[in-house]
N, CA, C and O atoms as a DFTB+ gen file, in Angstrom:
280 C
 N C O
     1  1       0.729      -1.004       0.043
     2  2      -0.180       0.264      -0.189
     3  2       0.803       1.111      -0.088
     4  3       1.879       0.905       0.474
     5  1       0.368       2.314      -0.760
     6  2       1.121       3.509      -0.660
     7  2       0.908       4.339       1.028
     8  3      -0.175       4.656       1.520
     9  1       2.098       4.512       1.569
    10  2       2.303       5.177       2.691
    11  2       1.335       6.374       2.637
    12  3       1.261       7.201       1.728
    13  1       0.455       6.315       4.002
    14  2      -0.604       7.653       3.712
    15  2       0.331       8.987       4.005
    16  3      -0.187      10.089       3.825
    17  1       1.787       8.892       4.481
    18  2       2.207      10.436       4.381
    19  2       2.994      10.873       2.882
    20  3       3.462      11.951       2.515
    21  1       2.934       9.879       2.383
    22  2       3.230       9.657       0.753
    23  2       2.786      11.104       0.210
    24  3       1.713      11.582       0.577
    25  1       3.683      11.827      -0.718
    26  2       3.516      13.115      -1.251
    27  2       2.650      12.613      -2.884
    28  3       2.126      13.306      -3.756
    29  1       2.823      11.098      -2.742
    30  2       2.186      10.783      -4.402
    31  2       0.643      10.866      -4.111
    32  3       0.028      10.851      -5.177
    33  1      -0.158      10.947      -3.049
    34  2      -1.359      11.094      -2.539
    35  2      -1.919      12.484      -3.449
    36  3      -2.890      12.306      -4.186
    37  1      -1.455      13.494      -3.397
    38  2      -1.592      14.639      -4.237
    39  2      -1.468      14.680      -5.509
    40  3      -1.999      15.631      -6.082
    41  1      -0.703      13.618      -6.348
    42  2      -0.794      13.356      -7.400
    43  2      -1.687      12.621      -8.310
    44  3      -1.761      12.615      -9.539
    45  1      -2.455      11.901      -7.245
    46  2      -3.276      11.227      -7.799
    47  2      -4.634      11.798      -8.196
    48  3      -4.837      12.974      -7.893
    49  1      -5.551      11.148      -8.808
    50  2      -6.724      11.950      -9.084
    51  2      -8.113      11.536      -8.331
    52  3      -8.545      10.384      -8.363
    53  1      -8.722      12.543      -7.693
    54  2      -9.845      11.965      -6.960
    55  2     -11.100      12.511      -7.917
    56  3     -10.899      13.313      -8.829
    57  1     -12.146      12.090      -7.662
    58  2     -13.107      13.272      -8.315
    59  2     -13.337      14.579      -8.166
    60  3     -14.052      15.236      -8.924
    61  1     -12.724      15.029      -7.158
    62  2     -12.953      16.895      -7.462
    63  2     -11.386      17.099      -7.460
    64  3     -11.059      17.873      -6.561
    65  1     -10.606      16.755      -8.007
    66  2      -9.151      17.091      -8.373
    67  2      -8.308      15.902      -7.385
    68  3      -8.408      14.690      -7.197
    69  1      -7.582      16.828      -6.975
    70  2      -6.337      15.452      -6.360
    71  2      -6.807      14.566      -5.361
    72  3      -7.954      14.867      -5.030
    73  1      -6.400      13.690      -4.818
    74  2      -6.643      12.651      -3.771
    75  2      -5.936      12.927      -2.399
    76  3      -5.895      12.087      -1.500
    77  1      -5.419      14.100      -2.323
    78  2      -4.618      14.430      -1.378
    79  2      -5.621      14.308       0.123
    80  3      -5.077      13.644       1.005
    81  1      -6.435      14.645       0.327
    82  2      -7.420      14.379       1.439
    83  2      -7.955      12.793       2.154
    84  3      -8.465      12.493       3.234
    85  1      -7.493      11.921       0.795
    86  2      -7.782      10.548       1.359
    87  2      -7.082       9.718       2.529
    88  3      -7.494       8.840       3.287
    89  1      -5.719      10.429       2.344
    90  2      -5.108       9.940       3.791
    91  2      -5.607       9.991       4.857
    92  3      -5.701       8.982       5.557
    93  1      -6.051      11.191       5.242
    94  2      -6.795      11.913       6.262
    95  2      -7.991      10.986       6.777
    96  3      -8.095      10.616       7.946
    97  1      -8.902      10.651       5.725
    98  2      -9.936      10.085       5.993
    99  2      -9.810       8.656       6.607
   100  3     -10.421       8.195       7.571
   101  1      -8.479       7.820       5.486
   102  2      -8.303       6.589       6.005
   103  2      -7.751       6.672       7.734
   104  3      -8.143       5.925       8.630
   105  1      -6.929       7.595       7.845
   106  2      -6.624       7.582       9.250
   107  2      -7.590       7.986      10.324
   108  3      -7.425       7.667      11.502
   109  1      -8.461       8.598       9.948
   110  2      -9.670       9.035      10.870
   111  2     -10.408       7.773      10.973
   112  3     -10.884       7.662      12.103
   113  1     -10.716       6.644      10.102
   114  2     -11.293       5.533      10.139
   115  2     -10.523       4.439      11.024
   116  3     -10.905       3.469      11.677
   117  1      -9.012       5.137      10.706
   118  2      -8.137       3.916      11.466
   119  2      -8.536       4.008      12.904
   120  3      -8.634       3.088      13.717
   121  1      -8.776       5.462      13.091
   122  2      -8.568       5.597      14.686
   123  2      -9.794       5.329      15.380
   124  3      -9.766       4.965      16.556
   125  1     -11.160       5.520      14.580
   126  2     -12.243       5.396      15.295
   127  2     -13.369       5.502      13.725
   128  3     -13.480       6.403      12.894
   129  1     -13.977       4.303      13.830
   130  2     -14.870       4.112      12.885
   131  2     -16.484       5.032      13.101
   132  3     -17.314       4.971      14.008
   133  1     -16.443       5.752      11.994
   134  2     -17.811       6.597      11.911
   135  2     -18.440       6.330      10.382
   136  3     -17.763       6.142       9.371
   137  1     -19.344       6.347      10.431
   138  2     -20.359       5.892       9.245
   139  2     -20.164       6.862       8.139
   140  3     -20.045       6.542       6.957
   141  1     -20.135       8.424       8.743
   142  2     -20.047       9.632       7.757
   143  2     -18.591       9.568       7.117
   144  3     -18.330       9.796       5.936
   145  1     -17.750       9.237       8.054
   146  2     -16.135       9.211       7.376
   147  2     -16.249       8.098       6.230
   148  3     -15.665       8.228       5.154
   149  1     -16.965       7.109       6.513
   150  2     -16.857       5.921       5.740
   151  2     -17.400       6.083       4.382
   152  3     -17.075       5.559       3.317
   153  1     -18.427       7.053       4.727
   154  2     -19.237       7.594       3.333
   155  2     -18.481       8.576       2.672
   156  3     -18.431       8.531       1.443
   157  1     -18.035       9.234       3.131
   158  2     -17.185      10.552       2.475
   159  2     -15.816       9.552       1.685
   160  3     -15.354      10.036       0.652
   161  1     -15.346       8.498       2.077
   162  2     -14.583       8.245       1.911
   163  2     -14.786       7.215       0.800
   164  3     -14.042       7.263      -0.180
   165  1     -15.548       6.473       0.869
   166  2     -15.784       5.369      -0.399
   167  2     -16.931       5.865      -1.424
   168  3     -16.896       5.642      -2.635
   169  1     -17.889       6.527      -0.794
   170  2     -18.812       7.126      -1.986
   171  2     -18.551       8.131      -2.432
   172  3     -18.782       8.200      -3.639
   173  1     -18.017       9.285      -1.832
   174  2     -17.628      10.591      -2.263
   175  2     -16.112      10.452      -3.031
   176  3     -16.029      10.874      -4.184
   177  1     -15.168       9.981      -2.517
   178  2     -13.759      10.382      -2.599
   179  2     -13.066       9.095      -3.933
   180  3     -12.290       9.328      -4.859
   181  1     -13.687       7.839      -3.554
   182  2     -13.009       6.604      -4.286
   183  2     -14.167       5.950      -5.296
   184  3     -13.712       5.457      -6.328
   185  1     -15.628       5.891      -5.111
   186  2     -16.317       5.242      -5.656
   187  2     -17.201       6.272      -6.090
   188  3     -18.401       5.999      -6.056
   189  1     -16.772       7.672      -6.588
   190  2     -17.770       8.640      -6.764
   191  2     -18.834       8.048      -7.918
   192  3     -18.546       7.221      -8.783
   193  1     -19.720       8.480      -7.775
   194  2     -20.936       8.202      -9.116
   195  2     -20.592       6.806      -9.817
   196  3     -20.661       6.554     -11.020
   197  1     -20.202       5.957      -8.769
   198  2     -20.008       4.558      -9.201
   199  2     -18.932       4.386     -10.201
   200  3     -18.892       3.424     -10.968
   201  1     -18.137       5.259     -10.177
   202  2     -16.647       5.140     -11.109
   203  2     -15.686       4.976     -10.094
   204  3     -15.565       5.848      -9.234
   205  1     -14.924       3.869     -10.092
   206  2     -13.474       4.039      -9.197
   207  2     -12.480       4.774      -9.708
   208  3     -11.829       4.671     -10.747
   209  1     -12.465       5.470      -8.890
   210  2     -11.368       6.696      -8.850
   211  2      -9.907       6.269      -9.045
   212  3      -9.894       5.056      -8.834
   213  1      -8.893       6.615      -9.293
   214  2      -7.366       6.324      -9.396
   215  2      -6.982       6.527      -7.946
   216  3      -6.059       5.714      -7.981
   217  1      -6.962       6.916      -6.845
   218  2      -6.833       6.754      -5.885
   219  2      -7.152       5.388      -5.009
   220  3      -6.475       5.090      -4.024
   221  1      -8.285       4.576      -5.493
   222  2      -8.707       3.806      -4.831
   223  2      -7.752       2.491      -4.543
   224  3      -7.778       1.859      -3.487
   225  1      -6.787       2.152      -5.827
   226  2      -5.696       1.119      -5.749
   227  2      -4.803       1.469      -4.590
   228  3      -4.760       0.605      -3.713
   229  1      -4.195       2.381      -4.427
   230  2      -3.208       2.376      -3.576
   231  2      -3.519       2.033      -2.285
   232  3      -2.720       1.459      -1.545
   233  1      -5.068       2.476      -1.847
   234  2      -5.136       2.475      -0.498
   235  2      -6.097       0.980      -0.064
   236  3      -6.459       0.693       1.077
   237  1      -6.365       0.177      -1.323
   238  2      -7.194      -1.061      -0.908
   239  2      -6.561      -1.949       0.328
   240  3      -7.403      -2.308       1.152
   241  1      -5.528      -2.259       0.520
   242  2      -5.046      -3.274       1.861
   243  2      -5.336      -2.358       2.686
   244  3      -5.291      -2.995       3.739
   245  1      -5.599      -1.328       2.962
   246  2      -5.973      -0.948       4.251
   247  2      -7.781      -0.749       4.716
   248  3      -8.299      -0.215       5.697
   249  1      -8.393      -1.475       3.466
   250  2      -9.820      -1.817       3.955
   251  2      -9.968      -3.107       5.194
   252  3     -10.810      -3.237       6.083
   253  1      -8.744      -3.989       4.816
   254  2      -9.286      -5.187       5.555
   255  2      -8.781      -4.514       7.397
   256  3      -9.373      -4.896       8.406
   257  1      -7.908      -3.758       7.414
   258  2      -7.618      -3.317       8.773
   259  2      -8.627      -2.802       9.353
   260  3      -9.116      -3.325      10.353
   261  1      -9.200      -1.445       8.694
   262  2     -10.204      -0.622       9.043
   263  2     -11.516      -1.771       9.362
   264  3     -12.102      -1.812      10.443
   265  1     -11.719      -2.357       8.597
   266  2     -13.134      -3.368       9.111
   267  2     -12.812      -3.908       9.921
   268  3     -13.554      -3.743      10.889
   269  1     -11.760      -4.750      10.148
   270  2     -11.555      -5.527      11.085
   271  2     -11.824      -4.766      12.499
   272  3     -12.551      -5.177      13.403
   273  1     -11.214      -3.794      12.483
   274  2     -11.346      -2.854      13.842
   275  2     -12.483      -2.125      14.124
   276  3     -12.455      -1.284      15.022
   277  1     -13.450      -2.328      13.496
   278  2     -14.425      -1.646      13.608
   279  2     -15.657      -2.071      14.020
   280  3     -16.592      -1.273      14.096
């Protein structure tokens, strides 16, 4: 997985420009699961309007860890 502190996130495409906010959303979910944060990450930033966004692939390994801890 791409390190959450990597500058590469800002170079990845998101639905509204860069994906630089994706690592912060992942960190929030890792710290404490919140439905609103999960929805923002998955349905707005990664799968916006049923389109898989470029930033989806580098964060895929995070999913299992986040879901196991929630």
